[in-house]
C-alpha positions as CSV (number, residue, x, y, z in Angstrom):
1,M,5.1,11.8,-2.7
2,F,6.3,8.4,-1.5
3,A,10.1,7.7,-1.7
4,G,10.4,10.5,-4.2
5,I,7.7,9.0,-6.6
6,K,4.4,10.8,-7.1
7,I,1.3,8.8,-6.4
8,E,-0.7,9.2,-9.6
9,R,-4.4,8.6,-10.2
10,G,-5.0,4.9,-10.8
11,S,-2.4,3.7,-8.1
12,K,-3.4,0.8,-6.0
13,L,-2.5,-0.1,-2.4
14,E,-2.6,-3.5,-1.0
15,I,-1.8,-4.6,2.6
16,I,-1.0,-8.3,3.4
17,D,-0.5,-9.9,6.8
18,A,2.4,-12.2,7.8
19,N,0.3,-15.2,6.8
20,G,-0.1,-13.8,3.2
21,K,-3.8,-12.9,3.5
22,K,-4.8,-9.6,1.9
23,V,-6.4,-7.5,4.6
24,Y,-6.9,-4.2,2.8
25,S,-7.0,-3.2,-0.8
26,K,-7.9,0.2,-2.5
27,E,-7.6,1.4,-6.0
28,N,-7.1,5.1,-6.9
29,I,-5.3,6.0,-3.7
30,L,-4.5,9.6,-3.0
31,E,-1.1,11.1,-2.5
32,K,-1.9,11.6,1.2
33,E,-4.1,8.6,2.1
34,T,-4.9,7.6,5.8
35,I,-5.6,4.0,6.5
36,N,-7.4,3.0,9.6
37,C,-5.5,-0.1,10.9
38,S,-7.4,-0.3,14.2
39,G,-9.2,-3.4,13.1
40,F,-5.8,-5.2,12.3
41,S,-4.4,-7.7,14.7
42,S,-0.9,-6.9,16.1
43,G,1.9,-8.2,13.9
44,I,3.9,-7.5,10.8
45,Y,2.2,-6.3,7.6
46,F,3.5,-5.8,4.1
47,Y,2.3,-3.1,1.7
48,K,2.5,-2.9,-2.1
49,I,1.8,0.3,-4.0
50,S,1.4,0.0,-7.8
51,I,1.7,3.2,-9.6
52,P,1.0,3.4,-13.4
53,I,3.7,5.0,-15.4
54,E,4.2,5.4,-19.2
55,S,6.1,2.1,-19.6
56,G,3.8,-0.1,-17.4
57,K,3.9,0.4,-13.7
58,E,6.2,1.1,-10.7
59,T,5.7,-1.0,-7.6
60,L,6.9,0.1,-4.1
61,Q,6.9,-2.5,-1.4
62,G,7.7,-2.2,2.4
63,K,6.5,-3.4,5.8
64,F,5.3,-2.1,9.1
65,V,4.5,-3.3,12.5
66,K,1.0,-3.0,14.1
67,E,1.4,-3.1,17.9
C-alpha cells in the first residue's frame, strides 16, 4: 500500500527530473516495486503513480532527492 491506497494491476509509475525530463516509466507496477536509481544524476526527482479505480484513476505525486 502507498499512502493507504492499494496499488492495483494496471498502475503506472513515472519519474521526472527537475528539468521536466521523464527518466523512468513503468506500467503494471507491483505493490512492492524496487527501482534502481543508480543511473540517475544527483538532484530532485518527482514521481507520479496513476492507479485505475472504478470512477477513472487516482494519482499520487511526490518528490525525492537522489544524493
